[in-house]
C-alpha positions, 0 to 999 in steps of 0.5 A: 102206842107207848111213848119212849122216854128220853133215856130209852130213846138214847139207849135205843139210838146207841144200840142201833149205832152199835149194830151199824158199826158191827155190820159195817165192820163185817161188810168191810172184812168180807170185802177185804177177804173177797178182794184177797181171793180175787187178787190171788186169782187175778195176779197169781205169779205161780208158774208150773216148772218147765219140762226138762230139755229133750222131754219125750225124746230118745238119744241115738248116735248123739242125736235126739229123736222124737219117739215117732221119728226114732221108731220109724228110723229104727224100722227102716234100719232093720229093713235095710239090714235084713235086705242086705243080709238076705242079699249076701246069703242069696249070693253065698247060696248061689255059689255053694249050690252052683252046678259044675258043668259037664267038663268039670275035672277035665283040662280047662286051661294051660295048667288044668283044673282038677275036681271041684267036688267040695262041700259047704264047709270046704267052700267056706274055708276057701273063701276064708283063706282068700280073705285072710291072705288077700283082703286088699286084693281084687277079685282075681287076686283072691281067686288066685289064692284059692287056686293056689290052695286047690293046686296043692290039693291036686298035687301029689306033693301036698295033702289031698284035702282043702282043710289039711292044705290050709292047716299044714304047718307053716303053709300060710302066714295068715293061718300061723299068726291067727288072722285066718281065725279072726276074719270072715269072708266078704262078698268079694271072696265068694265072688272069687270062689264063684269064678273058680268053681262056676266059671272055671277061671284059672290063671294060676299057671299051676302056682303052688306058692305065693308071697308078698312082693318084695325086692329082697331075696326070700326063701321063695325067690331063691328056692322056687320058680317065679311065675308071675306077679298079681297085685301085691303078690308074687306066685311061684311053683317048684323048680 
C-alpha cells in the first residue's frame, strides 16, 4: 500500500472539505426550495372569486327564482290561464249554441219578445254593446241594453238588423266615441245575453232609448216617455 506524502494528505483533505461544503450547500438549497413549495401549498391565500349575486336564478316580477321553482311556477300559471280560457270559451259556446224554446217569437212578457234568430257575429255585437254601454252595471243592466237594441230591431221605426241598429248614426254614444271598438265583452255580458236568449228574460217594457240618469233636462227627458230607472240608466220609449 502506497503511503501519501504530507502534501498529498493536505490536498486530499482540502478536496474532501470542498466536496462537503458543496454537498451541504446543495442540500441547503434543496431544503429552501422544498420549503417554499410546501409553504406555498400550506399557506396559499388565493381564493376563487365568489359567484355573482343571484347566480343561477331568474328574475320575474321583481322576484328572483331558482330555475326549478321558476319553471314550476310558469307551468302552473300556464295551466291556470288555459283552464280559465277554456271555461270562458265553454260559457260563450253554451250561449251561442243554446236552443230557443218552442215559444220563441211568441209573446213572453208584457212587451213581447220577437225573433231571436241571430248568428254568432250578431251575438258578439250584442255582448259588445252591453260591455261598451253598461260595463259597470249588473247583469240585468247589461241585459236591458241588449233588449233596447233588440226592441229597435223589432220596431218598424228603426233598422231591422242588429248591426244596422248599433251602427246607426248617433244611436249609441259608445259607438260614436269609439269605446265600442275598444272593449271586449266579459263573462257577465254573455250571461246577460243568455238571460235574454235562453231564459227569455225581458223587463225592458219595450224601451227604445236609455241614457245615464241625471237631474238635468235632456233631449230624452223632454221628448220621450220615461219608463223606469235601473242602475245608472233611465229607459224611455216614444210618447
